C-alpha positions in Angstrom: 150.6 93.6 123.5 152.5 96.3 123.4 156.1 96.7 124.8 154.9 99.0 127.6 152.6 96.0 128.6 149.0 97.8 127.7 146.9 96.0 125.3 145.5 97.8 122.0 142.3 97.2 121.4 141.2 99.1 118.5 140.7 97.1 114.9 143.0 97.2 112.3 142.3 100.1 109.6 141.6 97.6 106.8 139.1 95.9 108.9 137.5 99.1 109.9 137.2 100.1 106.1 135.6 96.7 105.3 132.9 97.0 108.1 131.6 100.7 106.6 131.7 99.8 102.9 129.1 96.4 104.5 127.7 99.0 106.1 127.0 101.2 103.4 126.2 98.2 101.2 123.6 97.5 104.0 121.9 100.8 103.4 122.0 100.9 99.8 120.1 97.8 99.0 117.4 99.0 101.6 116.6 102.4 99.4 116.8 100.0 96.5 114.2 98.5 98.1 112.3 101.3 99.3 112.4 102.9 96.4 111.3 99.6 94.6 108.4 99.3 96.9 107.3 102.6 96.3 106.8 102.0 92.8 105.3 98.8 93.4 102.5 100.6 95.7 102.3 103.7 93.0 101.7 101.0 90.2 99.0 99.0 92.4 97.1 102.2 93.4 98.2 102.5 97.3 98.3 98.9 97.6 101.4 96.9 99.0 101.0 93.7 96.0 103.3 91.3 97.9 102.8 89.8 101.2 99.1 90.2 101.4 99.8 93.7 101.4 101.6 93.7 104.7 104.8 95.7 104.3 106.7 95.7 107.9 110.5 96.0 108.7 110.7 92.2 108.4 109.5 92.2 104.6 111.6 95.2 103.9 114.7 93.5 104.9 113.5 90.3 102.9 113.0 92.4 100.1 116.8 93.8 100.5 118.0 90.6 100.7 119.6 91.0 104.7 118.9 89.6 107.8 116.1 91.9 109.7 118.3 91.6 113.0 121.0 93.0 111.1 118.9 96.5 112.0 119.1 96.1 115.5 123.5 95.7 115.8 124.8 98.4 117.2 126.4 99.8 113.6 122.4 100.4 112.5 120.4 100.6 116.0 120.7 104.3 116.1 120.9 105.4 112.2 119.6 102.7 109.4 116.8 101.5 111.6 115.5 104.4 112.7 115.3 105.3 109.1 113.6 102.2 108.0 111.3 103.1 111.1 110.3 106.8 109.4 109.9 105.2 106.3 107.9 102.7 107.3 105.4 105.1 108.9 105.4 107.7 106.3 104.8 104.6 103.7 101.5 103.0 106.3 100.1 106.4 106.6 99.9 106.8 102.3 99.2 103.2 101.3 96.3 100.5 102.2 98.4 97.8 104.5 97.2 94.8 106.4 95.3 92.1 104.6 92.2 92.8 106.0 92.5 96.3 104.6 94.1 95.5 101.5 91.1 92.7 100.9 88.4 95.3 101.3 90.3 97.7 99.1 90.7 95.0 96.4 87.3 94.2 97.0 85.8 97.5 96.6 87.6 97.9 93.4 86.5 94.8 92.0 82.7 96.2 93.0 83.4 99.5 91.0 84.9 97.5 87.7 82.1 95.2 87.9 79.3 98.8 87.8 81.6 100.0 85.4 81.5 97.5 82.9 77.8 96.8 83.7 77.6 100.1 82.6 79.2 99.7 79.5 77.8 96.7 78.4 74.0 98.4 79.0 75.4 101.6 76.8 76.5 98.8 74.2 73.0 96.9 74.4 71.4 100.5 73.9 73.5 101.6 71.4 73.1 98.0 69.4 69.1 98.9 69.6 69.9 101.4 68.3 71.6 100.8 65.3 69.1 97.9 64.7 66.2 100.8 64.6 68.0 102.8 62.6 69.0 99.7 59.8 65.4 98.7 60.0 64.3 102.2 59.4 67.4 102.6 56.2 65.9 99.3 54.6 62.1 100.7 54.8 63.4 103.6 53.0 65.5 101.4 50.5 62.4 99.5 49.9 60.3 102.8 49.1 63.0 104.2 47.2 62.7 101.1 45.2 59.2 101.5 44.9 59.3 104.8 43.6 62.0 104.3 41.5 59.8 101.1 39.3 57.1 103.4 39.6 59.0 106.0 37.5 60.4 103.7 35.6 56.6 102.2 34.5 55.3 105.9 33.6 58.7 106.4 31.2 57.9 103.2 29.6 54.3 104.4 29.0 55.7 107.8 27.7 58.1 106.3 25.6 55.2 104.5 23.7 53.3 107.0 23.1 55.9 108.4 20.9 55.8 111.6 19.2 52.6 112.3 20.5 51.6 115.9 22.2 51.7 115.3 26.1 49.2 117.9 27.4 48.7 118.8 30.8 45.2 118.2 32.5 43.7 121.6 33.6 43.2 122.3 37.2 39.4 121.8 38.3 40.0 124.5 41.5 39.7 127.1 38.8 
């Protein structure tokens, strides 16, 4: 009490500074968690990957390492709490959230991947069959070339065996 008989209810300046730092630390933690969550949602193509896909104020506070009740205190009720609610509204409108929605989206994506995999497998099988057909054609051509080379070699031997004999062209009968 002061000498005049009135009570001074104001807090010491050190306590006020500490409270402001603590409040700012909560906001910093929340913003860092928001950024991390947005990055995770982008990396998972619009789905929040944790908590069964459910993103709430409690989940954000859990990720930030603060109590959910903190946002309902007088220091945060009119500022930080409103910031969190606005952020959640924006994220929920852009991302797929909720267990059923996430399950449906994941199932749809898995079905798309299965269809894509089946199409790739079919293309691979078709290319393999085409390759085997081409390989068989090449082998036939190689056998034909070998047969012609053998025939050519035999004719050269016959030609060599005649020695210096004169080779004369056969007359053309069509003339």
